[in-house]
N, C-alpha and C positions, 0 to 999 in steps of 0.2 A: 786515647779512645778508641777503642774498639770496635773493631770493622771487618767484615768481609765482604767481598764482591764475587758472585759468580759468574763467570762470562764464557764464550764458546758453541755456545748454541745454536742451533739455525735449523734448516730443511736442508733434508738429508734424501736420498733414495735407499731403500731397502739393501741391506748387505753393504751400505757404505760405511764411513767412518767420520767421527768427531772426534773432538778431545777438548772435554772440558777445565777451567781454572779455576781455583778459588784463594783471589789472593788474601792472606790475612796482615791485618794490621794490628797492634796496642795488644796483640796475645803472645803469652811466653812460648813462640811458634814452636820450638824445640822441643817442650815438653809436654804439647799434646795431640791427646789424640782428633782424628777427626772424623768424619763421617758426607758422604751423600746419602740424599734423600731424592724420592723424583714422587708426583702428585701427576695422575691424571684428571682431566675432567670427570666430576660426581665419583668420585673414590679417594681412598686415605692417603697421607705421606706414607710412604714405607721406607725401607733402611736397602739401599742398595749396595752402598760397599762403605767398608770403615779399614780405617789404618792407624795403629799407635803408634806415640811416638818413636819407638822402636823399631819400626817401617812394617811390623806383621799384620797382614793383611785379612779381610772376611770377606764373602760377598753373598747378596741370595741368590740361592739356587734360578732364577730366572736368567741371572747374569754368568753366572759360572762361566768361564772359560771364553767370552766374548770380551767383558771389561777388564779394565786394571785399571786399578789404583796406586796412587803414587806419589810421593813427596819429594820437594827442593827445598831443603830446611836452609841453603842461602838465600834463597829467592821469598822465605814467608809464603811458599804457595803449594797446595796440593791439586792434583790432579786425578782428573779420571778418562782416560781412556776407551771411549768405546765404541767395538769393532762389530761386523755382519751385524747393523741393526735390523732391527722387524720394526715394523708399524708398531707392535705392543709396547714400542718403547717410547714411544711421543709423551711429553710430562713436561711440567717443570721440574726442575733440578735444583738441588738445593745441598748447600757446602756449609755445615759447623760443627763447634768440637763436641766432642762425645759426654761430656761432662755436665753433669745434672743441672749446674748451674744455667747450662744454657736450653736448658727444655722449654722456654716459650718463645725463642728469640728463632726468626724464621727472617733471612735477606730477603733479594727481588727475584730471588732464583735467574734461571736461565732458560728459555724455552728449546726444547729437543723435538721437532717434527720432522718424523718419519714415512716418507708415502712407499705408498704397494705399487 
């Protein structure tokens, strides 16, 4: 059974760092591209970062230079290293494959709260 579990969120002061993890199971991980999204209250979900199976990456302009997406194929896990966090980064963060078949799927996400 396919499963994705996000973790690593929490409360951090502005300027701090957090590392989010997305553990996958039941997926052909090595050949799957993934993305992190986020949603803050009253707003739509937005793409934050993506990584292809070949580890090519892309970022939203709002997080470029601060966030790093990377993967560990040996652990079937995708990470999002978030540095120099800002209050506007406060959101629930979600991870999932980028393939269209996953378009309706959203996991439980992990809450990130950045205090000023």
